[in-house]
N, C-alpha and C positions, 0 to 999 in steps of 0.2 A: 242280250249281252253277248251270247255266243256268236250270233250272226254279225255283230259289229266287229268282234275280234277276228272272225274268219275273213271278213271283207278286207280288213287291214292286212292280215297275213298273206292273202292271195293277191293283194293290190287290185281288187275288182272295181277300181275307179275308172271313169271315163272323163275325158276333158270336155268341159263346157266353156266354149270361147266367149259366149255372151256373159256368163257369170264370172269369167276369168278364174275358174275354179275347177277342181276335180270332184265328181259326184258319184255316188253309188246308192242304189235303193235297197232298203232292208225289208224283208217280208214282215208284215204286221197285219193282224186281223182287222183292227179298227181304223188305223190311220196309215197314210203313205209316209213312211219314214225315209228321209233322204239324208245320207251322210255327205257333208261337204267339207273338203279340205281347201282352204282358201287363205288369202292374205287378210281377210276381214279383221279389223281391230276394234274391240268394243270398250277399250279403256282400261281393262284390268291388267294389261301387260305393262302399263306405266312407262311407255316409251317416251323419250324426251325429244320433242321436236320432229320436224319433217325429215331431217337427215337420219335420225335414229330409226324412224319408221321405214325409211327407204332401205336401210340396211336389213331390217327385219324382213321386208318384202323380198329382198334379193335372196335371203336365206331360204324362204319358203316358195320360191318360184316353181314352175312346172317341172324342171329337171330334178329339183329337190324332192318333190312329191313322188315322182316316178322312181327315184332311187331308194327312198327310205320307207315306203309303205311295204313292209315285209313281215316275216315271222318274228324278227327281233323286235320290231315296233309293237307287234301284238303281245310279245312277252312283257314289254315295258308297260303296256296297258294293264295286263294281268297283275303285275307287281304293284303298280300304283294303287289299283283298286284293293288289292289284298292288304297292303300296308294301311290304307285308310280304314277298311272294315275292322281290322284288329286294333287300331289305335284310337278311334274316335268314339265319343259317347253321345254326340248329338248329330243330327242330320246336316247341320250347317257348318260344323267345325272343320278346320283344315289341318293337315299334317305337313311336316317339313320332309321333303324328299330330295336327295342328292344323287348324282349319277353313280357314285361309288357304292351306294346301297344296291343299286340295280346290277352293277357289275358283280357284286358279291352273290346276289341271288341267282344270277344267270350262270354262275360257276365259271366265270371267264378269267379266273386268276391263273397266272403262269408261274412256273417255278424254274429258277436257274441258279445253279451253284448253292442249292439249299435255301435260297431266298425267294419269297413270293412277290409278285408284282403284277400290275396290269399294263398291257401294251398300250402305247399311245393311240394306235388306230382304234382299239376297242373303246378307249375313253371317248374319243371323238364320235364313234358310232352311237354310243348311248346319249351323248349330248344332242346329237342330231335328232335322235328319235324322241327325246323329250320335247324338243321343239316341234316335231311332227304332231305329237299329241295336242300341242297348244294351237294347232291350226284347224282342229276338227270341230265342226258344228253339226247339230242335228236340226234339220228342218222338218217340222211336223205340219203336214197338209191336213187341216181339219175340214174334210169335205162336208161334214154334216153341219158345220157352223157357218151359216150364211148371214151376212149383215146387209140390211137394206137401208140406204140413206134416202130420205124423202126431202124434196125441195119445198120449204115452207111457202115460198112465193108462187111456185108452180107445182101443185100437188100431183099433177099427171106425170111429172118427171121424177125419176128415182135412179139410184145407182146401187147395184147389188155386187157384193164382193165376198170372196172366201178369205178366211183367216189362215195365215201361215206363221207359226211361231218359230223363232230361231233361238236355239239353246246351245250354249257352249258345252262341249263334252266335259271339260274341267274348268273350274274357276281358279285362277292363279293369282298369287300376290307375292311380293318380295322376290321377284324373279331375278336371279343372278345370271347374266349372260356371259358366255365365254367368247372373248374376242382375240383376234390375231394381234400380237403386239405391234407389228410393223404396219400392217394395212388397216387395222381397226375393223376388219371384216368379222361379222358374226359367225362363230363356229357352231353354236348351239346353246343349250341351257345347262348350266352347271348345277343349279339347285333352285328350289322354289317351294313356297307354301301352296298346297293344292287341296282342293275339295271337289268332289264330283258335282257337275251341274245338276239342275233340278231333274233333268231327264234321267240321268244315270243314278242319282242318289236313291230314287224310289226303288230301284232294283237291288241296291246294295245295303242300305241301312237296316240293321237288325237281322240280316240274313245269317243263317247257320250253314256253313259250307260243308256238306258231307264229304266233298272230294277235294278239300284243301291239300291233302297229301298228294293227290294225283296232279294238281296244278304245279306243285313244286317239282315233281318228277318231269313234267313237261318242260319246265324251264331248263332243266339240266341237259336236255338234248340239244345238240348243235343245230343252230337255225339254218344251216346250209346242208351239211351232209346228212342230218337226221330230221329234215323237215317233215317227212311223212310220219315219223314216230311222234313228233311234237303235235302235229295237227290231229292225229288220231287220238292221242291221249287227251288233248283239250276237248275233243268232241265227246269222248266217253265220259269225261268229267262232267260235262254239261248234261248229257243224257241221264246219267245216274243221279245227278242232283235233282232232276225232275222226277224220275221214277222212284226215288226213295219214298215219296209220300204214299205210293201205292204198293210198296213192298214187292215190287217186281223188277229186280235189278237185272235179271237175265232175260234178254229180248233178242229175237232174230233180226239181224241187220242185212239188208240187201247189199250185194256186192256192186252190181251195176246200176245204171239209172241216174237221174239227176240228184237223187237223195241218197244214193248208195255210198258205201265206204270209199270206193275209188275216187268218187267226186269229192268227198270230204278230205281225202288225202291230197288231192290235186295231182293224181298220177296221170301223165299224158297217155292217151290211147294211141298215139302215133308211134308205136314201137312194136317189137316182136311180141305176139301173144304170150309165149312162154315166159318172156321177160316180165310182162305185166303180172302174171300169176305169181312168179317168183318174188317180185318186189312186195306184193300184197301179203303173201304167206310169211315171208321173212320178217316183215315189219311186225306182224302179230306174234311170231315166235320170239322176236326181240323183246316185245312188251311183256311176254310171259317170263322170259329170262330175267328181266329187270324188275319183276314182281309188280308191274303196273296192273296186270291182269293175272288171274289164276289159271285160266285155261281158255282155249277157243277151239271150235270145231265146226265143220259144215253141218247145217241143220239136218240134212239127209246125207248119208254116206256118198262121197263123190265117186262117180263112175269114170275111172281112168280111161276106159275104152272110148268114151265120148270126148276126151280131151286131146284129140288129134284130128287130122284131116282139115278140110276146107271150112272156114268160118266157125270152128268149134268154140271160139271165145264168145262170139255174139250169140250163137244159137244155143249154147249150153251153159258155159261157166258163168257168164255175166248174169244169168237168171237165178243163180244159186243164192242162198243166204247162209250166214254164219251166226252162231251164238257165241257171245263173249261172257265169260264168268268173272265177276269181280273177285278180288282177293278176300280171304277170311277177315283180314283187318278191316276192310271196307264194310263188309257185312256186319261185323260186330259194332262198328261205329254207327251204322244205320239203326241197329236195334237200340243203341243207347239214345239216339235222337228221338226215336219213336216212343221210348219210355218217358222222355222228358215232355213230349208234346201231348199232354192229357187234355188240354183245353183246345176246343175246336177253333181253328183259324177263321178269320173273317172271310178270307178268300176260299171259296168253295172248291176251286181247282186244286188247292193244296191241302184239302181236308184229309186228315190221317185216318186210315181205315182200320184202326185198332179199337175195338169196342168190346164191352162185356156182353155176354149172351143176353138177348132181349126177347122176352115173351111177346109174341105178336098179339096186340090188342087193337081191335078196330074201334076207333073213336066215332061213335054214331052221331054225337052232338055236333062235331065240327065238319061232318061230311056234307057236301053239297047235295041238296035234295033234287033228284031227277026222277023222271018217269022211268019205270023198268025198261021200256023199249029203248029210250035214248041212252040210258046207262049201259045197257048191254052193247049197243053200237059203239060207245066210247071204249069199253073194255076190249071188244074184239079188235078195234082199230089199233089200240095200244099194243096188244099182244102180237098182231100181225107185223107191226113196226119193229118190235123187238126180234121177232123171228127173222125178218129180212136182214137186220143188222148182224145177228149171230151167224146166219148161214153165209152171208157175204164174207165175214171175217174168217170163217172156217175154210171157205174156198180159197181165199187169197193167201192164207198162211199155212194151209195143208196141215192143220192140227186136229187132234181128236176132241170129241165132246168132253171127255174127262179133263183134258187140259184146259178147255174153255171154262168148264164149271169151276175148276180150281182158281182160275183168274178172277171169275166173277164172285167167288166165295159162296157158291150154292152147291147143293149136292148134285151129282150126275143124274140121279133119277128125276129131280125137279126140272133140270134143264131138258131132259128127254121129254117129259110131259109137256113142257112149254112148247117145244118144237113140233110135237105131234098133235098139238091142239087139245090135249087132255086137260090142260089147265085152263079153266074158264075165267078165272080171276087171279090177279096178282096181289099178294100182300104188299103192304107199304114197305116193309123191309126188303122184300125181293125187288120191288120197283126201284128203290133207292140204290141197291147194289148194281142193278142193271144200268141205271142212269150214270152212275159213277164209272162203271166199266166202259160204257160207250164214250163218255167224256174223256176218259183216259186214252182211248184209241184215237180220238180226234186230236188230242194233244200230240201223240206220237206221230200222227200223219203230218202234222205241221212242222215237225222238227227236221 
């Protein structure tokens, strides 16, 4: 979900002339997900006749896509999904959404002579962006699902093809278009009944958003002057929503690199190095002032002596990491959610690591029977694998064994014995904790 919002916010679409559409690929472990913004109409818009369809296509032509795929459109996506999550009781139900609701949640109200109002241009902007959301489809390339068609008359001939599913981001009904009175030109969507498509609903239905309050704060930032604040807040909201399951909300974030915070914020590197550092630090300071975060600091104290001279940005500062601490309110909310989730979720990835103390008991009846020699080889291989993972993590993150032990939720002495080869066998509980810790790091690396 975050990758989709981020793609829209930064307009990471490229024009595909063959498809007559704008496309962007999303990172995904199992499938190649492609976001497509196009004129494609599958009937749910209820357009009347070819002339009406032509007006709609004129509205969503290439110049429209280039103009409105931005942070404000990403805000509209967040608002529509948040309203749906809070209002619906079933996965297939829809909610009514109008542009004025979005204006209100985006804090775009103006005040003049003691009266509040919305500017005409702001109303039109939201109408356009609702129309932009209506143009988005998700193409799922299911590479592992191959279909072979055999010719009954000639068995030697066959046709193999891959399946590609096309899913609308939102399913809309009762769409009310805004049109120019004189020209009948479509200006955008005034209101609609909307429900997430099948692709989006599986991520949203039944979700408990730890960081709903952060999402609201992100909406309040101006989509132009404060786009760095908005993008960083949205990113932290997503990261903390994932990390809540593991009770590790404080995590080091890289500054530079393709997954670093500068890339998240979309800061241009074609400017003065001191300016880049100032923009980065000021944005974090502003988030702290606005109580989006509690604190931030460099993971290791910064050496100002290295922040000067030739190539200091590339050779030193971009390689640093920062830790961002969530607010006390967010931590308290996390604890409340963890207390509610006493039942283990079906999804192992989101399994809550809050358990009562368990006495380790080895179940001999269910253990696979192996010869002592083969069993010892398996144990040694497993321990070596864990050792490599832990040492690699220690080297990459420059952290102590005590900190790693705390993350894994085992004692420092047990971790030390594991790394020095003094542990010849791992208990089931320790193995489970190590597996979950490694799984957590893999998730973080994907983000």
